Backbone as JSON Lines, residues from 0, in Angstrom:
{"i":0,"aa":"M","n":[14.83,-28.43,-19.19],"ca":[14.54,-27.41,-18.19],"c":[15.66,-26.37,-18.21]}
{"i":1,"aa":"K","n":[15.27,-25.12,-18.28],"ca":[16.21,-24.01,-18.21],"c":[16.04,-23.33,-16.86]}
{"i":2,"aa":"I","n":[17.15,-22.91,-16.27],"ca":[17.12,-22.18,-14.99],"c":[18.03,-20.97,-15.12]}
{"i":3,"aa":"Y","n":[17.5,-19.8,-14.76],"ca":[18.26,-18.56,-14.8],"c":[18.1,-17.84,-13.46]}
{"i":4,"aa":"Q","n":[19.16,-17.14,-13.07],"ca":[19.06,-16.35,-11.83],"c":[19.84,-15.05,-12.02]}
{"i":5,"aa":"Q","n":[19.27,-13.98,-11.51],"ca":[19.85,-12.65,-11.66],"c":[19.6,-11.85,-10.39]}
{"i":6,"aa":"T","n":[20.57,-11.05,-10.0],"ca":[20.38,-10.1,-8.9],"c":[20.04,-8.75,-9.5]}
{"i":7,"aa":"L","n":[19.08,-8.08,-8.9],"ca":[18.67,-6.75,-9.33],"c":[18.74,-5.83,-8.12]}
{"i":8,"aa":"T","n":[19.47,-4.73,-8.24],"ca":[19.5,-3.72,-7.18],"c":[18.6,-2.58,-7.59]}
{"i":9,"aa":"L","n":[17.58,-2.34,-6.78],"ca":[16.65,-1.24,-7.03],"c":[17.17,0.02,-6.37]}
{"i":10,"aa":"N","n":[17.04,1.13,-7.05],"ca":[17.4,2.42,-6.46],"c":[16.53,2.7,-5.24]}
{"i":11,"aa":"Q","n":[17.06,3.5,-4.33],"ca":[16.29,3.88,-3.15],"c":[15.0,4.57,-3.56]}
{"i":12,"aa":"R","n":[13.94,4.21,-2.88],"ca":[12.63,4.82,-3.13],"c":[12.09,5.35,-1.81]}
{"i":13,"aa":"R","n":[11.19,6.3,-1.94],"ca":[10.54,6.82,-0.75],"c":[9.65,5.74,-0.14]}
{"i":14,"aa":"R","n":[9.28,5.93,1.08],"ca":[8.39,5.0,1.74],"c":[7.08,4.9,0.97]}
{"i":15,"aa":"G","n":[6.58,3.68,0.79],"ca":[5.34,3.48,0.06],"c":[5.39,2.21,-0.77]}
{"i":16,"aa":"F","n":[4.43,2.1,-1.67],"ca":[4.25,0.91,-2.5],"c":[4.53,1.31,-3.95]}
{"i":17,"aa":"H","n":[5.48,0.62,-4.58],"ca":[5.99,1.02,-5.89],"c":[5.91,-0.15,-6.87]}
{"i":18,"aa":"I","n":[5.42,0.09,-8.05],"ca":[5.35,-0.96,-9.08],"c":[6.73,-1.14,-9.71]}
{"i":19,"aa":"I","n":[7.22,-2.38,-9.68],"ca":[8.55,-2.68,-10.21],"c":[8.52,-3.75,-11.3]}
{"i":20,"aa":"T","n":[7.36,-4.06,-11.82],"ca":[7.22,-5.14,-12.8],"c":[8.18,-4.96,-13.98]}
{"i":21,"aa":"S","n":[8.21,-3.79,-14.56],"ca":[9.05,-3.58,-15.75],"c":[10.53,-3.72,-15.42]}
{"i":22,"aa":"E","n":[10.95,-3.33,-14.22],"ca":[12.35,-3.48,-13.83],"c":[12.73,-4.96,-13.69]}
{"i":23,"aa":"V","n":[11.82,-5.76,-13.17],"ca":[12.06,-7.2,-13.03],"c":[12.17,-7.83,-14.41]}
{"i":24,"aa":"V","n":[11.25,-7.52,-15.31],"ca":[11.28,-8.09,-16.66],"c":[12.55,-7.65,-17.4]}
{"i":25,"aa":"Y","n":[12.92,-6.39,-17.27],"ca":[14.12,-5.87,-17.94],"c":[15.38,-6.58,-17.43]}
{"i":26,"aa":"A","n":[15.43,-6.85,-16.12],"ca":[16.6,-7.48,-15.52],"c":[16.72,-8.96,-15.89]}
{"i":27,"aa":"M","n":[15.61,-9.56,-16.32],"ca":[15.6,-11.0,-16.62],"c":[15.03,-11.24,-18.02]}
{"i":28,"aa":"P","n":[15.78,-10.87,-19.08],"ca":[15.28,-11.04,-20.44],"c":[15.07,-12.52,-20.81]}
{"i":29,"aa":"Q","n":[15.65,-13.43,-20.05],"ca":[15.49,-14.85,-20.34],"c":[14.05,-15.34,-20.16]}
{"i":30,"aa":"I","n":[13.21,-14.53,-19.52],"ca":[11.79,-14.89,-19.4],"c":[11.22,-15.19,-20.78]}
{"i":31,"aa":"S","n":[11.67,-14.45,-21.79],"ca":[11.14,-14.63,-23.15],"c":[11.49,-15.99,-23.74]}
{"i":32,"aa":"Q","n":[12.44,-16.7,-23.15],"ca":[12.84,-18.01,-23.65],"c":[12.04,-19.16,-23.02]}
{"i":33,"aa":"I","n":[11.19,-18.85,-22.06],"ca":[10.45,-19.87,-21.32],"c":[9.01,-19.94,-21.86]}
{"i":34,"aa":"R","n":[8.61,-21.11,-22.31],"ca":[7.23,-21.3,-22.78],"c":[6.29,-21.53,-21.6]}
{"i":35,"aa":"V","n":[6.7,-22.42,-20.69],"ca":[5.93,-22.73,-19.49],"c":[6.91,-22.77,-18.33]}
{"i":36,"aa":"G","n":[6.67,-21.97,-17.3],"ca":[7.6,-21.97,-16.18],"c":[7.14,-21.07,-15.06]}
{"i":37,"aa":"M","n":[8.11,-20.71,-14.21],"ca":[7.84,-19.89,-13.03],"c":[8.93,-18.84,-12.86]}
{"i":38,"aa":"C","n":[8.52,-17.75,-12.26],"ca":[9.46,-16.68,-11.89],"c":[9.26,-16.39,-10.41]}
{"i":39,"aa":"Q","n":[10.33,-16.5,-9.65],"ca":[10.29,-16.12,-8.24],"c":[11.12,-14.86,-8.08]}
{"i":40,"aa":"V","n":[10.56,-13.89,-7.36],"ca":[11.27,-12.67,-7.03],"c":[11.37,-12.63,-5.51]}
{"i":41,"aa":"F","n":[12.59,-12.53,-4.99],"ca":[12.86,-12.57,-3.56],"c":[13.61,-11.3,-3.16]}
{"i":42,"aa":"I","n":[13.19,-10.67,-2.07],"ca":[13.87,-9.47,-1.58],"c":[14.76,-9.84,-0.4]}
{"i":43,"aa":"R","n":[15.98,-9.34,-0.41],"ca":[16.98,-9.7,0.59],"c":[17.04,-8.68,1.73]}
{"i":44,"aa":"H","n":[15.89,-8.3,2.24],"ca":[15.82,-7.3,3.31],"c":[14.7,-7.66,4.26]}
{"i":45,"aa":"T","n":[14.79,-7.16,5.49],"ca":[13.76,-7.45,6.5],"c":[12.87,-6.26,6.81]}
{"i":46,"aa":"S","n":[13.07,-5.16,6.13],"ca":[12.23,-3.98,6.38],"c":[11.56,-3.48,5.1]}
{"i":47,"aa":"A","n":[11.53,-4.33,4.09],"ca":[10.79,-4.08,2.85],"c":[10.23,-5.42,2.42]}
{"i":48,"aa":"S","n":[9.21,-5.39,1.56],"ca":[8.57,-6.64,1.16],"c":[8.13,-6.55,-0.29]}
{"i":49,"aa":"L","n":[7.54,-7.65,-0.76],"ca":[7.02,-7.73,-2.12],"c":[5.57,-8.17,-2.08]}
{"i":50,"aa":"A","n":[4.81,-7.74,-3.06],"ca":[3.41,-8.15,-3.18],"c":[3.01,-8.03,-4.65]}
{"i":51,"aa":"I","n":[1.89,-8.64,-4.97],"ca":[1.29,-8.48,-6.3],"c":[-0.1,-7.89,-6.07]}
{"i":52,"aa":"N","n":[-0.38,-6.79,-6.78],"ca":[-1.69,-6.18,-6.65],"c":[-1.93,-5.21,-7.8]}
{"i":53,"aa":"E","n":[-2.92,-4.36,-7.65],"ca":[-3.39,-3.39,-8.65],"c":[-2.25,-2.58,-9.25]}
{"i":54,"aa":"N","n":[-2.19,-2.55,-10.6],"ca":[-1.11,-1.82,-11.26],"c":[-1.57,-0.57,-12.0]}
{"i":55,"aa":"A","n":[-2.85,-0.23,-11.95],"ca":[-3.35,0.88,-12.76],"c":[-3.66,2.12,-11.93]}
{"i":56,"aa":"D","n":[-4.41,1.99,-10.89],"ca":[-4.87,3.15,-10.11],"c":[-3.92,3.4,-8.94]}
{"i":57,"aa":"P","n":[-3.19,4.51,-8.95],"ca":[-2.22,4.79,-7.87],"c":[-2.86,4.97,-6.5]}
{"i":58,"aa":"T","n":[-4.16,5.23,-6.45],"ca":[-4.78,5.39,-5.13],"c":[-4.81,4.07,-4.36]}
{"i":59,"aa":"V","n":[-4.74,2.95,-5.07],"ca":[-4.67,1.65,-4.38],"c":[-3.38,1.59,-3.57]}
{"i":60,"aa":"R","n":[-2.26,2.0,-4.15],"ca":[-0.98,1.98,-3.44],"c":[-0.99,2.97,-2.29]}
{"i":61,"aa":"Q","n":[-1.63,4.11,-2.47],"ca":[-1.76,5.08,-1.37],"c":[-2.58,4.5,-0.23]}
{"i":62,"aa":"D","n":[-3.66,3.79,-0.57],"ca":[-4.49,3.17,0.46],"c":[-3.75,2.04,1.18]}
{"i":63,"aa":"F","n":[-2.91,1.28,0.45],"ca":[-2.08,0.28,1.1],"c":[-1.21,0.94,2.17]}
{"i":64,"aa":"E","n":[-0.55,2.03,1.81],"ca":[0.33,2.73,2.75],"c":[-0.46,3.21,3.96]}
{"i":65,"aa":"M","n":[-1.62,3.81,3.73],"ca":[-2.46,4.28,4.82],"c":[-2.86,3.13,5.74]}
{"i":66,"aa":"Y","n":[-3.31,2.02,5.16],"ca":[-3.77,0.89,5.95],"c":[-2.65,0.33,6.82]}
{"i":67,"aa":"F","n":[-1.49,0.09,6.24],"ca":[-0.4,-0.49,7.02],"c":[0.13,0.47,8.08]}
{"i":68,"aa":"N","n":[0.11,1.77,7.81],"ca":[0.53,2.73,8.83],"c":[-0.45,2.77,10.0]}
{"i":69,"aa":"K","n":[-1.74,2.6,9.72],"ca":[-2.73,2.56,10.8],"c":[-2.66,1.23,11.56]}
{"i":70,"aa":"T","n":[-2.42,0.16,10.85],"ca":[-2.4,-1.18,11.45],"c":[-1.15,-1.41,12.29]}
{"i":71,"aa":"V","n":[-0.01,-0.89,11.82],"ca":[1.26,-1.07,12.52],"c":[1.85,0.33,12.76]}
{"i":72,"aa":"P","n":[1.41,1.02,13.81],"ca":[1.83,2.4,14.02],"c":[3.28,2.51,14.51]}
{"i":73,"aa":"E","n":[3.85,3.65,14.25],"ca":[5.18,3.96,14.79],"c":[5.04,4.45,16.23]}
{"i":74,"aa":"N","n":[6.16,4.48,16.92],"ca":[6.26,5.02,18.28],"c":[5.42,4.27,19.31]}
{"i":75,"aa":"D","n":[5.13,3.01,19.06],"ca":[4.42,2.21,20.06],"c":[5.38,1.97,21.23]}
{"i":76,"aa":"P","n":[5.01,2.36,22.44],"ca":[5.93,2.22,23.57],"c":[6.25,0.77,23.93]}
{"i":77,"aa":"D","n":[5.48,-0.17,23.41],"ca":[5.75,-1.58,23.69],"c":[6.84,-2.18,22.8]}
{"i":78,"aa":"Y","n":[7.22,-1.5,21.71],"ca":[8.29,-2.01,20.86],"c":[9.6,-1.94,21.63]}
{"i":79,"aa":"R","n":[10.35,-3.02,21.59],"ca":[11.67,-3.04,22.23],"c":[12.77,-2.77,21.2]}
{"i":80,"aa":"H","n":[12.54,-3.15,19.95],"ca":[13.54,-2.97,18.9],"c":[13.29,-1.64,18.18]}
{"i":81,"aa":"D","n":[14.11,-0.65,18.5],"ca":[13.97,0.66,17.87],"c":[15.34,1.28,17.6]}
{"i":82,"aa":"D","n":[16.33,0.42,17.37],"ca":[17.71,0.87,17.2],"c":[17.88,1.88,16.06]}
{"i":83,"aa":"E","n":[17.07,1.75,15.01],"ca":[17.25,2.6,13.84],"c":[16.12,3.61,13.68]}
{"i":84,"aa":"G","n":[15.4,3.91,14.75],"ca":[14.37,4.93,14.68],"c":[12.97,4.38,14.82]}
{"i":85,"aa":"P","n":[11.98,5.28,14.82],"ca":[10.6,4.87,15.06],"c":[9.96,4.06,13.94]}
{"i":86,"aa":"D","n":[10.56,4.07,12.72],"ca":[9.99,3.25,11.64],"c":[10.64,1.88,11.56]}
{"i":87,"aa":"D","n":[11.59,1.57,12.45],"ca":[12.36,0.34,12.39],"c":[11.5,-0.91,12.66]}
{"i":88,"aa":"M","n":[10.96,-1.04,13.84],"ca":[10.17,-2.22,14.17],"c":[8.89,-2.31,13.34]}
{"i":89,"aa":"P","n":[8.17,-1.2,13.13],"ca":[7.0,-1.3,12.25],"c":[7.36,-1.82,10.86]}
{"i":90,"aa":"A","n":[8.52,-1.44,10.34],"ca":[8.95,-1.92,9.02],"c":[9.13,-3.43,9.02]}
{"i":91,"aa":"H","n":[9.73,-3.97,10.08],"ca":[9.91,-5.42,10.17],"c":[8.56,-6.14,10.24]}
{"i":92,"aa":"L","n":[7.64,-5.6,11.01],"ca":[6.32,-6.22,11.14],"c":[5.56,-6.2,9.8]}
{"i":93,"aa":"K","n":[5.59,-5.06,9.12],"ca":[4.92,-4.96,7.82],"c":[5.52,-5.93,6.81]}
{"i":94,"aa":"A","n":[6.85,-6.04,6.82],"ca":[7.51,-6.95,5.89],"c":[7.12,-8.4,6.19]}
{"i":95,"aa":"A","n":[7.0,-8.74,7.47],"ca":[6.59,-10.1,7.82],"c":[5.15,-10.37,7.4]}
{"i":96,"aa":"M","n":[4.31,-9.37,7.48],"ca":[2.9,-9.53,7.09],"c":[2.76,-9.76,5.58]}
{"i":97,"aa":"L","n":[3.54,-9.05,4.79],"ca":[3.41,-9.12,3.34],"c":[4.28,-10.2,2.7]}
{"i":98,"aa":"G","n":[5.45,-10.42,3.23],"ca":[6.3,-11.5,2.72],"c":[7.49,-11.03,1.91]}
{"i":99,"aa":"S","n":[8.43,-11.95,1.75],"ca":[9.7,-11.62,1.1],"c":[9.81,-12.11,-0.34]}
{"i":100,"aa":"S","n":[8.77,-12.79,-0.85],"ca":[8.87,-13.23,-2.24],"c":[7.5,-13.34,-2.89]}
{"i":101,"aa":"V","n":[7.52,-13.31,-4.21],"ca":[6.31,-13.56,-5.01],"c":[6.68,-14.57,-6.09]}
{"i":102,"aa":"M","n":[5.68,-15.35,-6.49],"ca":[5.83,-16.33,-7.56],"c":[4.84,-15.98,-8.66]}
{"i":103,"aa":"I","n":[5.34,-15.95,-9.9],"ca":[4.49,-15.61,-11.03],"c":[4.69,-16.67,-12.11]}
{"i":104,"aa":"P","n":[3.61,-17.25,-12.63],"ca":[3.75,-18.19,-13.74],"c":[4.28,-17.47,-14.98]}
{"i":105,"aa":"I","n":[5.01,-18.22,-15.77],"ca":[5.45,-17.74,-17.08],"c":[4.69,-18.53,-18.13]}
{"i":106,"aa":"R","n":[4.15,-17.81,-19.08],"ca":[3.37,-18.44,-20.15],"c":[3.76,-17.79,-21.47]}
{"i":107,"aa":"N","n":[4.25,-18.6,-22.39],"ca":[4.64,-18.12,-23.72],"c":[5.59,-16.93,-23.66]}
{"i":108,"aa":"G","n":[6.6,-17.02,-22.81],"ca":[7.65,-16.01,-22.76],"c":[7.3,-14.72,-22.04]}
{"i":109,"aa":"R","n":[6.2,-14.73,-21.29],"ca":[5.78,-13.52,-20.57],"c":[5.3,-13.88,-19.17]}
{"i":110,"aa":"L","n":[5.45,-12.93,-18.25],"ca":[4.86,-13.14,-16.93],"c":[3.35,-13.22,-17.11]}
{"i":111,"aa":"A","n":[2.72,-14.22,-16.52],"ca":[1.28,-14.43,-16.69],"c":[0.5,-13.69,-15.6]}
{"i":112,"aa":"L","n":[0.79,-12.42,-15.45],"ca":[0.05,-11.58,-14.52],"c":[-1.31,-11.25,-15.12]}
{"i":113,"aa":"G","n":[-2.28,-11.0,-14.25],"ca":[-3.59,-10.56,-14.72],"c":[-3.52,-9.16,-15.28]}
{"i":114,"aa":"T","n":[-4.56,-8.75,-15.96],"ca":[-4.61,-7.45,-16.64],"c":[-4.26,-6.3,-15.7]}
{"i":115,"aa":"W","n":[-4.71,-6.34,-14.47],"ca":[-4.52,-5.23,-13.54],"c":[-3.51,-5.55,-12.45]}
{"i":116,"aa":"Q","n":[-2.63,-6.53,-12.68],"ca":[-1.67,-6.92,-11.65],"c":[-0.27,-6.41,-11.96]}
{"i":117,"aa":"G","n":[0.43,-6.04,-10.9],"ca":[1.82,-5.66,-11.0],"c":[2.56,-6.1,-9.75]}
{"i":118,"aa":"I","n":[3.89,-6.16,-9.86],"ca":[4.73,-6.51,-8.72],"c":[5.04,-5.23,-7.95]}
{"i":119,"aa":"Y","n":[4.78,-5.26,-6.64],"ca":[5.05,-4.11,-5.77],"c":[6.34,-4.32,-4.99]}
{"i":120,"aa":"L","n":[7.16,-3.29,-4.93],"ca":[8.15,-3.15,-3.87],"c":[7.44,-2.38,-2.77]}
{"i":121,"aa":"C","n":[7.36,-2.96,-1.61],"ca":[6.71,-2.33,-0.46],"c":[7.82,-1.8,0.44]}
{"i":122,"aa":"E","n":[8.09,-0.52,0.34],"ca":[9.16,0.1,1.12],"c":[8.57,0.62,2.42]}
{"i":123,"aa":"H","n":[9.02,0.04,3.52],"ca":[8.44,0.36,4.83],"c":[9.3,1.31,5.66]}
{"i":124,"aa":"R","n":[10.44,1.72,5.15],"ca":[11.32,2.63,5.88],"c":[11.29,4.01,5.23]}
{"i":125,"aa":"D","n":[11.51,5.03,6.04],"ca":[11.61,6.39,5.51],"c":[12.84,6.54,4.63]}
{"i":126,"aa":"H","n":[13.92,5.86,5.01],"ca":[15.18,5.92,4.26],"c":[15.75,4.51,4.17]}
{"i":127,"aa":"G","n":[15.12,3.67,3.38],"ca":[15.49,2.26,3.31],"c":[16.74,1.97,2.5]}
{"i":128,"aa":"G","n":[17.11,2.86,1.62],"ca":[18.28,2.63,0.78],"c":[17.96,1.74,-0.41]}
{"i":129,"aa":"E","n":[19.01,1.34,-1.11],"ca":[18.84,0.43,-2.23],"c":[18.3,-0.9,-1.72]}
{"i":130,"aa":"R","n":[17.58,-1.6,-2.58],"ca":[17.02,-2.9,-2.21],"c":[17.46,-3.94,-3.23]}
{"i":131,"aa":"D","n":[17.97,-5.07,-2.73],"ca":[18.46,-6.14,-3.59],"c":[17.41,-7.23,-3.74]}
{"i":132,"aa":"L","n":[17.18,-7.61,-4.99],"ca":[16.26,-8.7,-5.31],"c":[17.06,-9.82,-5.98]}
{"i":133,"aa":"I","n":[16.62,-11.05,-5.75],"ca":[17.12,-12.18,-6.52],"c":[15.93,-12.7,-7.34]}
{"i":134,"aa":"I","n":[16.12,-12.73,-8.64],"ca":[15.08,-13.2,-9.56],"c":[15.52,-14.56,-10.09]}
{"i":135,"aa":"T","n":[14.67,-15.55,-9.92],"ca":[14.96,-16.89,-10.42],"c":[13.85,-17.31,-11.37]}
{"i":136,"aa":"V","n":[14.23,-17.78,-12.55],"ca":[13.28,-18.18,-13.57],"c":[13.63,-19.61,-13.98]}
{"i":137,"aa":"W","n":[12.62,-20.45,-14.09],"ca":[12.84,-21.81,-14.56],"c":[11.65,-22.29,-15.38]}
{"i":138,"aa":"G","n":[11.94,-23.21,-16.28],"ca":[10.87,-23.77,-17.11],"c":[11.4,-24.32,-18.41]}
{"i":139,"aa":"E","n":[10.47,-24.56,-19.3],"ca":[10.79,-25.14,-20.61],"c":[10.39,-24.21,-21.73]}
């Protein structure tokens, strides 16, 4: 069994859903050494999240942003936590809904994503800053 772990710092991105699959693969070249295994990607933040979804049509990512903004609106007078602005509490709620990690099987040295799947960085803040990921790969 081989186990590898790497930290990846993503550059700041605008609010929205961004495909980061190639950045994850580039940061963890040891994936190519695993015949059968797993890759976990974990984000170390509470106002951004990770997901796996459509990687081809950018309107899917635009619709994700629209849906989450409608579902978890800013400036709700019932929010008590607003220390960092009107996108603060909604960002935490969106991140909790989507989650802080994804797991992807590794098969023959490659992430075993489906044809139309990619890893999303879901940036829920207007100015979220850099985002740190921990990538862990294990297998044989």
